[in-house]
PQR file with spaces between the fields and no chain letter, atoms N, CA, C, O and H, PARSE charges and radii, in Angstrom:
ATOM       1  N    MET     1      57.230   89.189   92.278 -0.4000 1.5000
ATOM       2  CA   MET     1      57.426   90.044   91.081 -0.0000 2.0000
ATOM       3  C    MET     1      58.799   90.812   91.145  0.5500 1.7000
ATOM       4  O    MET     1      59.628   91.046   90.266 -0.5500 1.4000
ATOM       5  N    THR     2      58.755   91.146   92.570 -0.4000 1.5000
ATOM       6  CA   THR     2      59.662   92.327   93.220 -0.0000 2.0000
ATOM       7  C    THR     2      60.755   91.178   93.074  0.5500 1.7000
ATOM       8  O    THR     2      61.659   91.881   93.526 -0.5500 1.4000
ATOM       9  H    THR     2      58.082   90.956   93.284  0.4000 1.0000
ATOM      10  N    LYS     3      61.368   90.019   92.814 -0.4000 1.5000
ATOM      11  CA   LYS     3      63.082   89.045   93.285 -0.0000 2.0000
ATOM      12  C    LYS     3      63.384   89.041   91.498  0.5500 1.7000
ATOM      13  O    LYS     3      64.519   88.855   91.058 -0.5500 1.4000
ATOM      14  H    LYS     3      60.634   89.449   92.446  0.4000 1.0000
ATOM      15  N    ILE     4      62.176   89.277   90.597 -0.4000 1.5000
ATOM      16  CA   ILE     4      62.422   89.442   89.040 -0.0000 2.0000
ATOM      17  C    ILE     4      62.903   90.451   88.411  0.5500 1.7000
ATOM      18  O    ILE     4      63.568   90.549   87.379 -0.5500 1.4000
ATOM      19  H    ILE     4      61.255   89.428   90.954  0.4000 1.0000
ATOM      20  N    LYS     5      62.334   91.479   89.433 -0.4000 1.5000
ATOM      21  CA   LYS     5      63.264   92.761   88.899 -0.0000 2.0000
ATOM      22  C    LYS     5      64.548   93.209   89.827  0.5500 1.7000
ATOM      23  O    LYS     5      64.927   94.379   89.868 -0.5500 1.4000
ATOM      24  H    LYS     5      61.794   91.399   90.271  0.4000 1.0000
ATOM      25  N    PHE     6      65.129   92.223   90.512 -0.4000 1.5000
ATOM      26  CA   PHE     6      66.151   92.951   91.554 -0.0000 2.0000
ATOM      27  C    PHE     6      67.189   91.449   90.577  0.5500 1.7000
ATOM      28  O    PHE     6      68.416   91.556   90.567 -0.5500 1.4000
ATOM      29  H    PHE     6      64.822   91.273   90.478  0.4000 1.0000
ATOM      30  N    ASP     7      66.639   90.417   89.982 -0.4000 1.5000
ATOM      31  CA   ASP     7      67.377   89.705   89.576 -0.0000 2.0000
ATOM      32  C    ASP     7      68.277   90.033   88.513  0.5500 1.7000
ATOM      33  O    ASP     7      69.463   89.747   88.345 -0.5500 1.4000
ATOM      34  H    ASP     7      65.643   90.330   89.989  0.4000 1.0000
ATOM      35  N    PHE     8      67.000   91.071   87.445 -0.4000 1.5000
ATOM      36  CA   PHE     8      67.078   91.615   86.388 -0.0000 2.0000
ATOM      37  C    PHE     8      68.191   92.883   86.304  0.5500 1.7000
ATOM      38  O    PHE     8      68.920   93.238   85.377 -0.5500 1.4000
ATOM      39  H    PHE     8      66.037   91.304   87.582  0.4000 1.0000
ATOM      40  N    VAL     9      67.986   93.486   87.856 -0.4000 1.5000
ATOM      41  CA   VAL     9      69.244   94.948   87.826 -0.0000 2.0000
ATOM      42  C    VAL     9      70.513   94.414   88.277  0.5500 1.7000
ATOM      43  O    VAL     9      71.625   94.911   88.096 -0.5500 1.4000
ATOM      44  H    VAL     9      67.394   93.198   88.608  0.4000 1.0000
ATOM      45  N    LEU    10      70.167   93.154   88.991 -0.4000 1.5000
ATOM      46  CA   LEU    10      72.047   92.533   89.430 -0.0000 2.0000
ATOM      47  C    LEU    10      72.631   92.085   87.938  0.5500 1.7000
ATOM      48  O    LEU    10      73.784   92.213   87.527 -0.5500 1.4000
ATOM      49  H    LEU    10      69.264   92.750   89.138  0.4000 1.0000
ATOM      50  N    GLY    11      71.616   91.586   87.336 -0.4000 1.5000
ATOM      51  CA   GLY    11      72.080   90.405   86.163 -0.0000 2.0000
ATOM      52  C    GLY    11      72.749   92.033   84.944  0.5500 1.7000
ATOM      53  O    GLY    11      73.697   91.860   84.179 -0.5500 1.4000
ATOM      54  H    GLY    11      70.679   91.481   87.670  0.4000 1.0000
ATOM      55  N    ASP    12      72.116   93.229   85.035 -0.4000 1.5000
ATOM      56  CA   ASP    12      72.470   94.651   84.216 -0.0000 2.0000
ATOM      57  C    ASP    12      73.938   94.917   85.149  0.5500 1.7000
ATOM      58  O    ASP    12      74.939   94.895   84.434 -0.5500 1.4000
ATOM      59  H    ASP    12      71.345   93.369   85.656  0.4000 1.0000
ATOM      60  N    VAL    13      74.202   95.157   86.587 -0.4000 1.5000
ATOM      61  CA   VAL    13      75.056   95.050   87.018 -0.0000 2.0000
ATOM      62  C    VAL    13      76.492   94.926   86.565  0.5500 1.7000
ATOM      63  O    VAL    13      77.468   95.630   86.305 -0.5500 1.4000
ATOM      64  H    VAL    13      73.388   95.175   87.168  0.4000 1.0000
ATOM      65  N    GLU    14      75.975   93.210   86.623 -0.4000 1.5000
ATOM      66  CA   GLU    14      77.349   92.423   86.759 -0.0000 2.0000
ATOM      67  C    GLU    14      77.662   91.901   85.164  0.5500 1.7000
ATOM      68  O    GLU    14      78.451   91.031   84.794 -0.5500 1.4000
ATOM      69  H    GLU    14      75.182   92.638   86.834  0.4000 1.0000
ATOM      70  N    GLU    15      76.676   92.828   84.298 -0.4000 1.5000
ATOM      71  CA   GLU    15      77.531   93.099   83.133 -0.0000 2.0000
ATOM      72  C    GLU    15      78.073   94.177   82.554  0.5500 1.7000
ATOM      73  O    GLU    15      78.849   94.365   81.617 -0.5500 1.4000
ATOM      74  H    GLU    15      76.036   93.534   84.599  0.4000 1.0000
ATOM      75  N    LEU    16      77.443   94.900   83.386 -0.4000 1.5000
ATOM      76  CA   LEU    16      78.239   96.708   83.036 -0.0000 2.0000
ATOM      77  C    LEU    16      79.724   96.326   84.233  0.5500 1.7000
ATOM      78  O    LEU    16      80.839   96.766   83.954 -0.5500 1.4000
ATOM      79  H    LEU    16      76.813   94.748   84.147  0.4000 1.0000
ATOM      80  N    LEU    17      79.532   95.640   85.270 -0.4000 1.5000
ATOM      81  CA   LEU    17      80.920   95.403   85.709 -0.0000 2.0000
ATOM      82  C    LEU    17      81.837   94.300   84.456  0.5500 1.7000
ATOM      83  O    LEU    17      82.885   94.533   83.854 -0.5500 1.4000
ATOM      84  H    LEU    17      78.626   95.283   85.496  0.4000 1.0000
ATOM      85  N    LYS    18      81.283   93.556   84.429 -0.4000 1.5000
ATOM      86  CA   LYS    18      82.618   92.999   83.165 -0.0000 2.0000
ATOM      87  C    LYS    18      83.338   93.603   82.153  0.5500 1.7000
ATOM      88  O    LYS    18      84.506   93.468   81.788 -0.5500 1.4000
ATOM      89  H    LYS    18      80.432   93.366   84.918  0.4000 1.0000
ATOM      90  N    GLU    19      82.172   94.487   81.662 -0.4000 1.5000
ATOM      91  CA   GLU    19      82.916   95.478   80.449 -0.0000 2.0000
ATOM      92  C    GLU    19      83.135   96.718   81.141  0.5500 1.7000
ATOM      93  O    GLU    19      83.350   97.636   80.350 -0.5500 1.4000
ATOM      94  H    GLU    19      81.223   94.597   81.958  0.4000 1.0000
ATOM      95  N    THR    20      83.154   97.035   82.285 -0.4000 1.5000
ATOM      96  CA   THR    20      84.082   97.911   82.573 -0.0000 2.0000
ATOM      97  C    THR    20      85.216   97.429   83.205  0.5500 1.7000
ATOM      98  O    THR    20      86.257   98.050   82.996 -0.5500 1.4000
ATOM      99  H    THR    20      82.979   96.289   82.927  0.4000 1.0000
ATOM     100  N    ASN    21      85.253   96.343   84.019 -0.4000 1.5000
ATOM     101  CA   ASN    21      86.882   95.678   84.062 -0.0000 2.0000
ATOM     102  C    ASN    21      87.991   95.156   82.838  0.5500 1.7000
ATOM     103  O    ASN    21      89.200   94.926   82.792 -0.5500 1.4000
ATOM     104  H    ASN    21      84.406   95.838   84.188  0.4000 1.0000
ATOM     105  N    PHE    22      86.761   95.111   81.827 -0.4000 1.5000
ATOM     106  CA   PHE    22      87.797   94.739   80.418 -0.0000 2.0000
ATOM     107  C    PHE    22      88.390   95.889   80.049  0.5500 1.7000
ATOM     108  O    PHE    22      89.501   95.930   79.520 -0.5500 1.4000
ATOM     109  H    PHE    22      85.780   95.298   81.864  0.4000 1.0000
ATOM     110  N    ARG    23      87.692   96.866   80.305 -0.4000 1.5000
ATOM     111  CA   ARG    23      88.149   98.442   80.042 -0.0000 2.0000
ATOM     112  C    ARG    23      89.004   99.142   80.693  0.5500 1.7000
ATOM     113  O    ARG    23      89.527  100.175   80.275 -0.5500 1.4000
ATOM     114  H    ARG    23      86.790   96.832   80.735  0.4000 1.0000
ATOM     115  N    LEU    24      89.203   98.599   81.801 -0.4000 1.5000
ATOM     116  CA   LEU    24      90.242   98.905   82.830 -0.0000 2.0000
ATOM     117  C    LEU    24      91.445   98.235   82.184  0.5500 1.7000
ATOM     118  O    LEU    24      92.459   98.908   81.996 -0.5500 1.4000
ATOM     119  H    LEU    24      88.778   97.760   82.141  0.4000 1.0000
ATOM     120  N    GLU    25      91.397   96.904   81.819 -0.4000 1.5000
ATOM     121  CA   GLU    25      92.528   96.170   82.028 -0.0000 2.0000
ATOM     122  C    GLU    25      93.214   96.613   80.607  0.5500 1.7000
ATOM     123  O    GLU    25      94.442   96.645   80.690 -0.5500 1.4000
ATOM     124  H    GLU    25      90.574   96.358   81.973  0.4000 1.0000
ATOM     125  N    ASN    26      92.745   96.923   79.460 -0.4000 1.5000
ATOM     126  CA   ASN    26      92.888   97.616   78.266 -0.0000 2.0000
ATOM     127  C    ASN    26      93.840   98.786   78.279  0.5500 1.7000
ATOM     128  O    ASN    26      94.853   99.029   77.623 -0.5500 1.4000
ATOM     129  H    ASN    26      91.747   96.897   79.392  0.4000 1.0000
ATOM     130  N    ILE    27      93.085   99.551   79.399 -0.4000 1.5000
ATOM     131  CA   ILE    27      93.619  100.857   79.298 -0.0000 2.0000
ATOM     132  C    ILE    27      95.264  100.472   80.186  0.5500 1.7000
ATOM     133  O    ILE    27      96.301  101.135   80.176 -0.5500 1.4000
ATOM     134  H    ILE    27      92.262   99.354   79.932  0.4000 1.0000
ATOM     135  N    GLU    28      94.951   99.129   80.906 -0.4000 1.5000
ATOM     136  CA   GLU    28      95.966   98.953   82.148 -0.0000 2.0000
ATOM     137  C    GLU    28      97.323   98.095   81.208  0.5500 1.7000
ATOM     138  O    GLU    28      98.335   97.752   81.818 -0.5500 1.4000
ATOM     139  H    GLU    28      94.108   98.590   80.913  0.4000 1.0000
ATOM     140  N    LYS    29      97.222   97.912   80.186 -0.4000 1.5000
ATOM     141  CA   LYS    29      98.213   97.387   79.092 -0.0000 2.0000
ATOM     142  C    LYS    29      98.945   98.778   78.228  0.5500 1.7000
ATOM     143  O    LYS    29     100.152   98.956   78.067 -0.5500 1.4000
ATOM     144  H    LYS    29      96.399   98.191   79.690  0.4000 1.0000
ATOM     145  N    LEU    30      97.812   99.675   77.745 -0.4000 1.5000
ATOM     146  CA   LEU    30      98.587  100.483   76.940 -0.0000 2.0000
ATOM     147  C    LEU    30      99.201  100.847   77.442  0.5500 1.7000
ATOM     148  O    LEU    30     100.336  100.808   76.968 -0.5500 1.4000
ATOM     149  H    LEU    30      96.831   99.531   77.876  0.4000 1.0000
ATOM     150  N    LEU    31      98.991  101.669   79.134 -0.4000 1.5000
ATOM     151  CA   LEU    31      99.885  102.082   79.625 -0.0000 2.0000
ATOM     152  C    LEU    31     101.492  101.902   80.362  0.5500 1.7000
ATOM     153  O    LEU    31     102.430  102.608   80.731 -0.5500 1.4000
ATOM     154  H    LEU    31      98.069  101.701   79.519  0.4000 1.0000
ATOM     155  N    GLU    32     101.058  100.337   80.285 -0.4000 1.5000
ATOM     156  CA   GLU    32     102.091   99.354   80.205 -0.0000 2.0000
ATOM     157  C    GLU    32     103.258   99.759   79.016  0.5500 1.7000
ATOM     158  O    GLU    32     104.457  100.031   79.085 -0.5500 1.4000
ATOM     159  H    GLU    32     100.295   99.763   79.985  0.4000 1.0000
ATOM     160  N    PHE    33     102.208   99.647   77.808 -0.4000 1.5000
ATOM     161  CA   PHE    33     103.567   99.520   76.737 -0.0000 2.0000
ATOM     162  C    PHE    33     104.020  101.070   76.590  0.5500 1.7000
ATOM     163  O    PHE    33     104.878  101.401   75.772 -0.5500 1.4000
ATOM     164  H    PHE    33     101.235   99.425   77.752  0.4000 1.0000
ATOM     165  N    ILE    34     103.175  102.270   77.709 -0.4000 1.5000
ATOM     166  CA   ILE    34     103.736  103.448   77.125 -0.0000 2.0000
ATOM     167  C    ILE    34     105.028  103.260   78.181  0.5500 1.7000
ATOM     168  O    ILE    34     106.118  102.936   77.708 -0.5500 1.4000
ATOM     169  H    ILE    34     102.477  102.001   78.373  0.4000 1.0000
ATOM     170  N    LEU    35     104.937  103.385   79.032 -0.4000 1.5000
ATOM     171  CA   LEU    35     105.440  103.487   79.994 -0.0000 2.0000
ATOM     172  C    LEU    35     106.963  102.528   80.548  0.5500 1.7000
ATOM     173  O    LEU    35     107.731  102.764   81.481 -0.5500 1.4000
ATOM     174  H    LEU    35     104.052  103.648   79.416  0.4000 1.0000
ATOM     175  N    ILE    36     106.961  101.705   79.798 -0.4000 1.5000
ATOM     176  CA   ILE    36     108.099  100.136   80.111 -0.0000 2.0000
ATOM     177  C    ILE    36     109.113  101.080   79.017  0.5500 1.7000
ATOM     178  O    ILE    36     108.911  102.169   78.479 -0.5500 1.4000
ATOM     179  H    ILE    36     106.337  101.513   79.040  0.4000 1.0000
ATOM     180  N    PRO    37     109.855  100.475   78.985 -0.5600 1.5000
ATOM     181  CA   PRO    37     111.376  100.270   78.077  0.2800 2.0000
ATOM     182  C    PRO    37     111.026   99.892   76.783  0.5500 1.7000
ATOM     183  O    PRO    37     109.796   99.893   76.736 -0.5500 1.4000
ATOM     184  N    PRO    38     111.500   99.568   75.709 -0.5600 1.5000
ATOM     185  CA   PRO    38     111.150   99.576   74.346  0.2800 2.0000
ATOM     186  C    PRO    38     111.647   97.512   74.350  0.5500 1.7000
ATOM     187  O    PRO    38     110.899   96.667   73.860 -0.5500 1.4000
ATOM     188  N    ASP    39     112.879   97.212   74.950 -0.4000 1.5000
ATOM     189  CA   ASP    39     113.049   96.026   75.243 -0.0000 2.0000
ATOM     190  C    ASP    39     111.427   95.295   76.129  0.5500 1.7000
ATOM     191  O    ASP    39     110.886   94.275   75.704 -0.5500 1.4000
ATOM     192  H    ASP    39     113.487   97.899   75.348  0.4000 1.0000
ATOM     193  N    MET    40     111.059   95.843   76.991 -0.4000 1.5000
ATOM     194  CA   MET    40     110.285   95.431   77.382 -0.0000 2.0000
ATOM     195  C    MET    40     108.648   94.908   76.545  0.5500 1.7000
ATOM     196  O    MET    40     108.021   93.849   76.574 -0.5500 1.4000
ATOM     197  H    MET    40     111.499   96.672   77.337  0.4000 1.0000
ATOM     198  N    LYS    41     108.442   96.047   75.950 -0.4000 1.5000
ATOM     199  CA   LYS    41     107.419   95.935   74.984 -0.0000 2.0000
ATOM     200  C    LYS    41     107.633   95.156   74.247  0.5500 1.7000
ATOM     201  O    LYS    41     106.486   94.910   73.874 -0.5500 1.4000
ATOM     202  H    LYS    41     108.952   96.907   75.927  0.4000 1.0000
ATOM     203  N    LYS    42     108.584   94.186   73.406 -0.4000 1.5000
ATOM     204  CA   LYS    42     108.710   92.789   72.627 -0.0000 2.0000
ATOM     205  C    LYS    42     108.482   92.469   73.429  0.5500 1.7000
ATOM     206  O    LYS    42     107.267   92.301   73.535 -0.5500 1.4000
ATOM     207  H    LYS    42     109.516   94.386   73.709  0.4000 1.0000
ATOM     208  N    TYR    43     109.316   92.098   74.675 -0.4000 1.5000
ATOM     209  CA   TYR    43     108.907   91.030   75.376 -0.0000 2.0000
ATOM     210  C    TYR    43     106.871   90.867   75.591  0.5500 1.7000
ATOM     211  O    TYR    43     106.065   89.950   75.429 -0.5500 1.4000
ATOM     212  H    TYR    43     110.303   92.234   74.589  0.4000 1.0000
ATOM     213  N    ALA    44     106.816   91.789   75.866 -0.4000 1.5000
ATOM     214  CA   ALA    44     105.196   91.605   76.187 -0.0000 2.0000
ATOM     215  C    ALA    44     104.240   91.142   74.767  0.5500 1.7000
ATOM     216  O    ALA    44     103.212   90.471   74.860 -0.5500 1.4000
ATOM     217  H    ALA    44     107.471   92.533   75.997  0.4000 1.0000
ATOM     218  N    LEU    45     104.741   91.588   73.626 -0.4000 1.5000
ATOM     219  CA   LEU    45     104.104   91.468   72.353 -0.0000 2.0000
ATOM     220  C    LEU    45     104.777   89.806   72.092  0.5500 1.7000
ATOM     221  O    LEU    45     104.198   89.044   71.317 -0.5500 1.4000
ATOM     222  H    LEU    45     105.576   92.134   73.551  0.4000 1.0000
ATOM     223  N    ASP    46     105.791   89.464   72.684 -0.4000 1.5000
ATOM     224  CA   ASP    46     106.039   87.999   72.514 -0.0000 2.0000
ATOM     225  C    ASP    46     105.306   87.386   73.202  0.5500 1.7000
ATOM     226  O    ASP    46     104.368   86.696   72.803 -0.5500 1.4000
ATOM     227  H    ASP    46     106.261   90.083   73.313  0.4000 1.0000
ATOM     228  N    LYS    47     105.641   87.563   74.327 -0.4000 1.5000
ATOM     229  CA   LYS    47     104.645   87.060   75.502 -0.0000 2.0000
ATOM     230  C    LYS    47     102.976   86.446   75.027  0.5500 1.7000
ATOM     231  O    LYS    47     102.374   85.372   75.019 -0.5500 1.4000
ATOM     232  H    LYS    47     106.402   88.124   74.651  0.4000 1.0000
ATOM     233  N    LYS    48     102.711   87.976   74.639 -0.4000 1.5000
ATOM     234  CA   LYS    48     101.059   87.528   73.820 -0.0000 2.0000
ATOM     235  C    LYS    48     101.309   86.344   73.019  0.5500 1.7000
ATOM     236  O    LYS    48     101.071   85.200   73.407 -0.5500 1.4000
ATOM     237  H    LYS    48     103.200   88.849   74.645  0.4000 1.0000
ATOM     238  N    LYS    49     101.824   86.672   71.822 -0.4000 1.5000
ATOM     239  CA   LYS    49     102.095   85.598   70.550 -0.0000 2.0000
ATOM     240  C    LYS    49     101.905   84.007   71.507  0.5500 1.7000
ATOM     241  O    LYS    49     101.011   83.163   71.446 -0.5500 1.4000
ATOM     242  H    LYS    49     102.017   87.602   71.507  0.4000 1.0000
ATOM     243  N    ARG    50     102.959   84.060   72.227 -0.4000 1.5000
ATOM     244  CA   ARG    50     103.160   82.492   72.641 -0.0000 2.0000
ATOM     245  C    ARG    50     101.833   82.518   73.105  0.5500 1.7000
ATOM     246  O    ARG    50     101.267   82.386   72.020 -0.5500 1.4000
ATOM     247  H    ARG    50     103.685   84.745   72.277  0.4000 1.0000
ATOM     248  N    MET    51     100.906   82.595   73.953 -0.4000 1.5000
ATOM     249  CA   MET    51     100.209   82.687   74.844 -0.0000 2.0000
ATOM     250  C    MET    51      99.007   82.133   73.882  0.5500 1.7000
ATOM     251  O    MET    51      98.575   81.005   74.120 -0.5500 1.4000
ATOM     252  H    MET    51     101.366   82.703   74.834  0.4000 1.0000
ATOM     253  N    GLU    52      98.349   83.037   72.598 -0.4000 1.5000
ATOM     254  CA   GLU    52      97.922   82.947   71.513 -0.0000 2.0000
ATOM     255  C    GLU    52      98.209   81.804   70.796  0.5500 1.7000
ATOM     256  O    GLU    52      97.225   81.136   70.477 -0.5500 1.4000
ATOM     257  H    GLU    52      98.700   83.953   72.406  0.4000 1.0000
ATOM     258  N    LYS    53      99.362   81.373   70.436 -0.4000 1.5000
ATOM     259  CA   LYS    53      99.550   79.969   69.862 -0.0000 2.0000
ATOM     260  C    LYS    53      99.077   78.886   71.008  0.5500 1.7000
ATOM     261  O    LYS    53      98.682   77.845   70.484 -0.5500 1.4000
ATOM     262  H    LYS    53     100.161   81.915   70.696  0.4000 1.0000
ATOM     263  N    ARG    54      99.041   78.882   71.934 -0.4000 1.5000
ATOM     264  CA   ARG    54      98.716   78.074   73.681 -0.0000 2.0000
ATOM     265  C    ARG    54      97.071   77.810   73.374  0.5500 1.7000
ATOM     266  O    ARG    54      96.609   76.675   73.493 -0.5500 1.4000
ATOM     267  H    ARG    54      99.361   79.728   72.360  0.4000 1.0000
ATOM     268  N    GLY    55      96.360   78.778   73.032 -0.4000 1.5000
ATOM     269  CA   GLY    55      95.122   78.873   72.419 -0.0000 2.0000
ATOM     270  C    GLY    55      94.519   79.611   73.583  0.5500 1.7000
ATOM     271  O    GLY    55      93.334   79.943   73.618 -0.5500 1.4000
ATOM     272  H    GLY    55      96.736   79.700   72.935  0.4000 1.0000
ATOM     273  N    ILE    56      95.886   79.986   75.066 -0.4000 1.5000
ATOM     274  CA   ILE    56      95.290   81.033   75.764 -0.0000 2.0000
ATOM     275  C    ILE    56      94.956   81.943   75.319  0.5500 1.7000
ATOM     276  O    ILE    56      95.601   82.287   74.328 -0.5500 1.4000
ATOM     277  H    ILE    56      96.849   79.717   75.037  0.4000 1.0000
ATOM     278  N    THR    57      93.672   82.950   75.801 -0.4000 1.5000
ATOM     279  CA   THR    57      93.306   84.461   75.437 -0.0000 2.0000
ATOM     280  C    THR    57      92.700   84.852   76.406  0.5500 1.7000
ATOM     281  O    THR    57      92.347   84.097   77.312 -0.5500 1.4000
ATOM     282  H    THR    57      93.148   82.670   76.605  0.4000 1.0000
ATOM     283  N    ALA    58      92.435   86.328   76.378 -0.4000 1.5000
ATOM     284  CA   ALA    58      92.379   87.390   77.806 -0.0000 2.0000
ATOM     285  C    ALA    58      90.971   87.012   78.050  0.5500 1.7000
ATOM     286  O    ALA    58      90.459   87.127   79.164 -0.5500 1.4000
ATOM     287  H    ALA    58      92.722   86.942   75.643  0.4000 1.0000
ATOM     288  N    ASP    59      90.327   86.552   76.989 -0.4000 1.5000
ATOM     289  CA   ASP    59      88.636   86.518   77.579 -0.0000 2.0000
ATOM     290  C    ASP    59      88.737   84.935   78.390  0.5500 1.7000
ATOM     291  O    ASP    59      88.175   84.886   79.484 -0.5500 1.4000
ATOM     292  H    ASP    59      90.743   86.459   76.084  0.4000 1.0000
ATOM     293  N    SER    60      89.470   83.579   77.862 -0.4000 1.5000
ATOM     294  CA   SER    60      89.481   82.773   78.540 -0.0000 2.0000
ATOM     295  C    SER    60      89.661   82.243   80.039  0.5500 1.7000
ATOM     296  O    SER    60      89.251   81.270   80.672 -0.5500 1.4000
ATOM     297  H    SER    60      89.927   83.619   76.974  0.4000 1.0000
ATOM     298  N    LEU    61      90.957   84.016   80.461 -0.4000 1.5000
ATOM     299  CA   LEU    61      91.756   84.243   81.407 -0.0000 2.0000
ATOM     300  C    LEU    61      91.091   84.859   82.599  0.5500 1.7000
ATOM     301  O    LEU    61      91.228   84.599   83.794 -0.5500 1.4000
ATOM     302  H    LEU    61      91.289   84.807   79.948  0.4000 1.0000
ATOM     303  N    ASN    62      90.095   86.024   81.789 -0.4000 1.5000
ATOM     304  CA   ASN    62      88.874   86.826   82.267 -0.0000 2.0000
ATOM     305  C    ASN    62      87.967   85.754   83.117  0.5500 1.7000
ATOM     306  O    ASN    62      87.661   86.087   84.262 -0.5500 1.4000
ATOM     307  H    ASN    62      89.984   86.235   80.818  0.4000 1.0000
ATOM     308  N    ARG    63      87.568   84.618   82.670 -0.4000 1.5000
ATOM     309  CA   ARG    63      86.179   84.085   83.001 -0.0000 2.0000
ATOM     310  C    ARG    63      86.308   83.585   84.623  0.5500 1.7000
ATOM     311  O    ARG    63      85.343   83.069   85.187 -0.5500 1.4000
ATOM     312  H    ARG    63      87.816   84.348   81.740  0.4000 1.0000
ATOM     313  N    TYR    64      87.425   83.767   85.208 -0.4000 1.5000
ATOM     314  CA   TYR    64      87.218   83.297   86.884 -0.0000 2.0000
ATOM     315  C    TYR    64      87.711   83.912   87.375  0.5500 1.7000
ATOM     316  O    TYR    64      87.752   83.830   88.602 -0.5500 1.4000
ATOM     317  H    TYR    64      88.209   84.186   84.750  0.4000 1.0000
């Protein structure tokens, strides 16, 4: 019975870490947009659009 509780707690911790990582990545992207020159903002947005056209999403990159 202790093993089941332990696995359950580790699963919760893993989910919380994934959520935290996702939020930190979003904060990082926002900071990049704030701190980089305007030309780089356009480049980053264009890059994101190209990746979306190819079917590459942030979720698919975060799985690994």
